[in-house]
N, C-alpha and C positions, 0 to 999 in steps of 0.2 A: 501167449500174447504179452508183449512188453507193455508194462504200465506206462501211461503218460506221466511225465514229470509233474508233480503237484505244484501249482503256482497260485498265489493269492492276488496277483496283479489285477485280473479282471474284476474281482469283487471289491478290492480296495480303491482302485482308480476312481470310480464314480464318487465314492465317499470323499476322497481327497479333493476331487473337483468341486464337490458341493461345499466342502470346508473353505476352499480357496475363494469360491464365489461368495460365500457368506462373509468371509473375512474382508473381501474387497468392498462389498456393500456396506458392511459395518463401518469400515474405515471411511468410506465416502459419507456415511451418515454422520459420524462423529465430526469429520472435517466441516461438513455443512453446518452442524449445530454450533461448533466452535466459532465458525465465521459469524453466525448469527449472534452469538454471545459476545465475542470479542469486538465486533464492529458496532454493537449496540451502544457502548460507551467505554471509556477507559475506566474499568472497574478496579480500583485499587483502594487499599485501606489508608485512610487519612492519618497523618501523624499530628494533625492539629497544631501546626507550628505557630499559628497566629493566636495569641492569648486573648484577643478581642472576641473570638468565636466562643459562644456559650451554648449550653444544651438544656433542653427541657423536654417534657412529654405531656400528652393529654390522653384521655381514654375515649374510646368509642366502642360500644357494644361489649365492654369489658376488656378490650384489647388496648395495649399501650402503643401509642405512636410517638416515636422519638424524632426530635428535630433539633437542628443547629440554628443559631440565630446570631446576628450581629447588626451594627448600625445604630441609627438614631431613633429612639422610641417614638418621637413625635412625628416622624416623617411617613410618607406613603409606603405601603407594604409591597415588597417583592417576595413571591413565594415560588421556589424552584422545585420542579417535580421531575424526578428521574425516570428512566425507562426500565427495561428488564434485561438482565439483572441490574443491580445498581444500589446506590445508597446516597445519603446526603452529600458525601464528599465529592460526588461528581461535579458539584458546583462550588467547591471550596474556593476556587480562584476568584469567584464573584464575591463571596462573603468576606474574603480577605482584602478586597480592593478598597483602598482608603477613601477614594472619592465617592464610591458607591455607599460606603459606610456613613459618610457625611450627609448624603442626599436621600437615603432610604433606610427603612427598617427591613432587614432581609431574613428570610427563613428558608432553610432547605431541609426537606423531610426525608426520613427513611420511610418509603411507602410500606403499608402493611404487608408483611411477608418477607421484608428485607431488613438487613442491618439490625438496628436496635428496636425494630417494630415487628416482633415475631407473631406468626399465626400458626395454628395447627396445620400440618402438611395438607390435609384435605381441604382446608380453607384457602389455600394458595391457588386461586383459579382465575384471578384477574377480573372479578366482577366489578364493574364500574361503580355500582351503587355504594358498596362498602368503601371502596377506595375514595370516592368523592366525598362521602360523609365524614371520613376520617380527616380529609383535608379541610373540610368545612369546620370540623371541631378545632383544628389548629387555629384557623382564622378567628373563630368565635372566642378564643382565649384573649383576643385583642379586639373587643367589641366596637370600639370607636374608629376602627381603621378600615380603609378600602384597599384592595389588593390588585396588583398585576401578577398574573400567574405565568411563569415561564416554564413550559413543559418541553421535554425532549423525548422523541421516539414514542414509546408507549405512554410516557408521561404527558406528551402532547395530545395523544388520543383521548386520555382521561380528562384533560383540562376543561374542555367544553362542558362535560358532565358536572364539574364543580360549579360552573356558572349557572347551570340549571338547578342544582341543589341549594346554592347560596347566592342568589342573584343580587341581593343587596350588598354583598361583601366584595363582589368581583367587578372591578372597574375596567379591566382590559386583559387580553390574552395574547401571549406570544408563543406560537406553536412552531417548534423546531423539528422538522423531519418526522411529522406524525402521520400515521395512517388514519384517515378520516372517512374514506369511502368504504362502505361495507363490502363492495365487490372486490376491493383491493386488500381486504383483510383476511382472505381465505388462508388457512394453514397450508404450508408447502408440503411436498411429499415427505421430506425429512422430519417435519413436525408431526405428521400423522404416524410415521414409523416410530419416532421417539416416544410417542404416547402409548405404544403397546406395553404390556406389563413387563415383558422380558427386557426390551431395550431400555425402558425407563429406569430399570434397576442397574443398568450398566453404565449409564452416562453421568452419574453423580447428581447430587442434590441441586447444585446451582443450575445446571442445564435442564434438569427435570422440572424444577419449579418455574423457570423462565419459559420453558416450552408449554407448560400448563396455561400460563397467562396468554400466550399466543394462540393456543388452541381455541380459547373462548372469545377471541377478539372480534371476529365477524359478527357473532350474535349480539355482543354488547354494542357494536357500532350500529347495527340495525335498529336496536331499541333507542339509542341516543339520537339517531337521525330522525326517527319518528317524533321524538319529543321536541327537537329543535325546529322541525318543520311546522309545528303548531304554536311556536313561541316567538315572542320578540324579546331578545336579550339585550338589555341596555348596557352593552359593553363593546369597546373597540377590540378588534382582533387583527393580528398580523400573522400570516402564514408564510413561514420561511422554509424553502425546500431546495436541496441540492439536486441538480438535474442529472447527476451521475450517481445518485444514491443506489446502492445495490441491495439494501434491506427494505427501504420504504419507497414505493413507486412514485416517481416524479409526476404521475398523473393526479395525485391527490389535490393539488391546488385547483385543477380544472373542475373537480367535483364540488369544491367549496364555491367556486364562481357560479356554477350552474344551480346549486341547491340551497346554499345558505346565505347568499349575498344580501337578502332582504331580512334575514332573521337576527342580524346583529346591528348595532348602531352604526358601525363603520367597519369595513373589511379591506385590508390591503394585502398585497402579495410581494414577496421578495423571492425570485427564482434565480438561483445562482448557477450559471453555466459552468460545468466542469467540477462542481463541488459534490462531495459525497455525504455521508451520514454524520460526520463528526462536527456538526455546526457549532455546538457550544464551546468547543476547544479550538477549532481551526478558524472560526469566525468570531472570536471573542470581542474584538473592537466593534464589529458590526452589530452584534447582539446587544452590546451596551448602548450603542448609538440608538438602536431601535427602541430599547427600553425607555430612554429619555424622550424620544419622540412620542411614544405611547402615553407617557405620564405627564407630559407638558401641555397636552391639548385639552 
């Protein structure tokens, strides 16, 4: 009997198909995460070209929180709070603005876990309490000052928690493209996949730590919503949202209108048709105009 020619094709083909499928899924995962990271904000290292921008730090729970500052010490405080990933330099254009320097004292922080505010890797989980207390510690370094907090993306999600932690220090909030509704804060499929042990080791530290903050977002929003619902916060708030935002749902302002409208001294909304997630940089004049409106009333 003639022996059949030996072939490995039947056994190798399924393996190759699985590898191709895994490679495709992994590519889609990385592309989705990269979109999440790159659209969060223009994350670039500052060259600090403006010599009027200075740096300092405070401690909270033994951790250093680094921040940049500029402006006039006697004036109303503006505190800028970046998203994930990010750093103080996301708002450098504001700190370097000469008119803003005359009219305000401005601070932009490296949130704990980012830039010059390192945390142990296991601590980078986006817990609002630690983040908010660290911001409160920065404000407490200037005890006679009241502040307007300008938060973007995850920074906007955290900003109301700061008002809960330090109500006497916060005069107003400007929330730019922030997730506020717990139902809209669920991790997406690629966040859950990236949170697995194997994939989290493949995507790099920046995406891994950013993803950890997003994974815990819904739980933190649930807690914050319960706190706000039983509190009257003596601060004005403006919610600014791009209606074509692909990262943060345009439905978030509707949640605030339905749930928080009576829990703040005053709440206004700016919903921008055709705008996306890059509000601090694409809508800089409008952001500055809104800051003045918030601080002049």
